[in-house]
C-alpha positions in Angstrom: 46.7 2.5 15.4 48.0 1.5 18.8 48.6 5.1 19.7 45.0 6.1 18.8 43.6 3.4 21.0 45.9 4.4 23.9 44.8 8.1 23.5 41.1 7.1 23.6 41.5 4.9 26.7 43.6 7.6 28.5 41.0 10.3 27.7 38.2 8.0 28.9 40.0 7.4 32.2 40.8 11.0 32.8 37.4 12.4 31.9 35.0 9.7 33.1 32.1 12.2 33.7 32.2 13.3 30.0 32.2 9.7 28.9 29.3 8.9 31.2 27.3 11.9 29.9 27.8 10.9 26.3 26.9 7.3 27.1 23.7 8.3 28.8 22.9 10.7 25.9 23.4 7.9 23.4 21.2 5.6 25.5 18.3 8.1 25.8 18.7 9.0 22.1 18.4 5.3 21.2 15.4 4.8 23.4 13.7 7.8 21.9 14.4 6.6 18.4 13.1 3.2 19.2 9.9 4.5 20.6 9.2 7.0 17.8 10.3 5.0 14.7 7.3 3.7 12.8 7.7 0.0 12.1 5.4 -2.0 9.8 5.1 -5.7 9.9 4.6 -5.8 6.1 5.9 -2.6 4.6 4.4 -1.6 1.3 7.4 -1.3 -1.1 5.5 -0.7 -4.3 5.1 2.6 -6.0 1.8 4.4 -6.0 -0.4 3.1 -8.9 -3.8 3.5 -10.4 -5.4 0.6 -12.3 -8.3 1.4 -14.6 -10.3 -1.6 -15.5 -12.8 -1.4 -18.4 -15.2 -4.2 -19.4 -16.8 -4.3 -22.8 -18.4 -7.8 -23.0 -18.4 -9.7 -26.2 -15.6 -7.7 -27.9 -12.4 -9.0 -29.3 -9.0 -8.0 -27.9 -8.3 -5.9 -31.1 -11.5 -3.9 -30.6 -10.8 -3.4 -26.9 -7.3 -2.2 -27.8 -8.4 0.2 -30.5 -11.5 1.7 -28.9 -10.8 1.5 -25.1 -7.2 0.8 -24.2 -5.5 3.3 -26.6 -7.8 6.3 -25.7 -7.4 5.6 -22.0 -3.6 5.2 -22.3 -3.3 8.5 -24.3 -5.3 10.4 -21.7 -3.3 8.9 -18.8 0.0 9.9 -20.4 -0.9 13.5 -19.7 -0.9 13.0 -15.9 2.0 14.8 -14.2 4.3 12.9 -11.8 3.7 9.5 -13.5 6.6 7.2 -14.2 5.0 4.9 -16.8 1.7 3.7 -18.2 1.2 0.0 -19.0 -1.8 -1.7 -20.5 -3.2 -5.1 -21.4 -6.1 -5.9 -23.7 -8.0 -9.2 -23.5 -11.3 -10.5 -24.8 -13.8 -8.0 -23.3 -11.4 -6.5 -20.8 -8.9 -3.6 -20.8 -6.5 -3.0 -17.9 -4.4 0.2 -17.9 -2.0 0.7 -15.0 -0.5 4.1 -14.3 2.6 4.1 -12.0 3.6 7.3 -10.1 6.7 8.7 -8.5 7.5 7.7 -4.9 6.3 10.9 -3.2 2.8 10.8 -4.9 0.0 9.9 -2.5 -2.7 7.4 -3.3 -5.5 10.0 -3.0 -3.8 12.4 -5.5 -3.2 9.6 -8.0 -6.8 8.3 -7.7 -8.3 11.8 -8.0 -6.2 12.8 -11.0 -7.0 9.6 -12.9 -10.7 9.9 -12.1 -10.8 13.4 -13.4 -9.0 12.3 -16.6 -11.4 9.4 -17.1 -14.3 11.9 -17.3 -12.9 13.4 -20.5 -12.7 10.0 -22.3 -15.6 8.9 -24.5 -15.8 5.2 -24.2 -18.0 3.1 -26.6 -21.5 2.3 -25.7 -21.7 -0.7 -23.4 -18.1 -0.2 -22.0 -18.0 0.2 -18.3 -14.9 1.6 -16.7 -13.8 1.7 -13.0 -10.8 2.6 -11.0 -9.4 -0.1 -8.7 -9.3 0.9 -5.0 -5.7 1.6 -3.8 -3.9 -1.3 -2.2 -0.3 -2.3 -2.0 1.3 -5.7 -2.6 0.4 -6.8 0.9 -2.6 -4.5 1.5 -5.2 -7.1 1.2 -3.6 -9.9 3.3 -5.2 -10.4 6.7 -4.6 -13.4 8.9 -6.3 -14.3 12.1 -6.9 -17.3 14.4 -10.1 -18.2 16.2 -9.3 -20.1 19.4 -12.0 -21.5 21.6 -13.0 -24.4 23.8 -16.4 -24.6 22.1 -17.3 -27.4 19.7 -16.1 -26.8 16.2 -19.6 -26.2 14.8 -20.1 -23.3 17.2 -16.7 -21.8 16.5 -17.4 -22.1 12.8 -20.8 -20.4 13.3 -19.1 -17.5 15.2 -16.6 -17.2 12.4 -19.2 -17.2 9.7 -21.9 -15.0 11.3 -20.0 -12.6 13.6 -16.3 -12.3 12.8 -16.6 -12.4 9.0 -19.4 -9.8 8.9 -17.4 -7.5 11.2 -14.3 -7.8 9.0 -16.3 -7.2 5.8 -17.7 -4.1 7.4 -14.3 -2.6 8.3 -13.4 0.4 6.2 -10.2 2.4 6.3 -8.7 0.5 9.3 -11.6 1.5 11.6 -12.6 -1.9 13.0 -13.7 -2.5 16.5 -12.0 -5.3 18.4 -13.7 -8.6 18.9 -13.0 -10.3 22.1 -15.0 -13.0 23.9 
């Protein structure tokens, strides 16, 4: 081990330009990687999933299971690139969750599940919808309102301006609010 270290040191002293070149190349490569690596504050680590929620008011869990959950689950089992299908039946409510492989995009999963839902005949009065795609942290948004104004005015700005702008944001296209 001592011999290896001596050889490295002697090579570095004899060929200082080569060492300088590789050091600079490593430095610029690191800067390039730092600037071009996408970093998320809250990365979404969940698999792509589609959740089908069906409401059939006034029906027991057994009826929901038999007439809603089972037909939806059977149809969703035919979707390619899915990893599993899970369901829960409650009083007046059926929730079927289809999980997909890692490389499947949200749009593909939503579109495929929506197409499959068209071929299912649900009982009269049952209303089905597909939950919008969101990850485990996709619906968390925190902000702070700072001002020297009285608290009533800050509260009014929050309720009547900021909140309405945030509710109107779609697909990450929000305009910035600065006063």
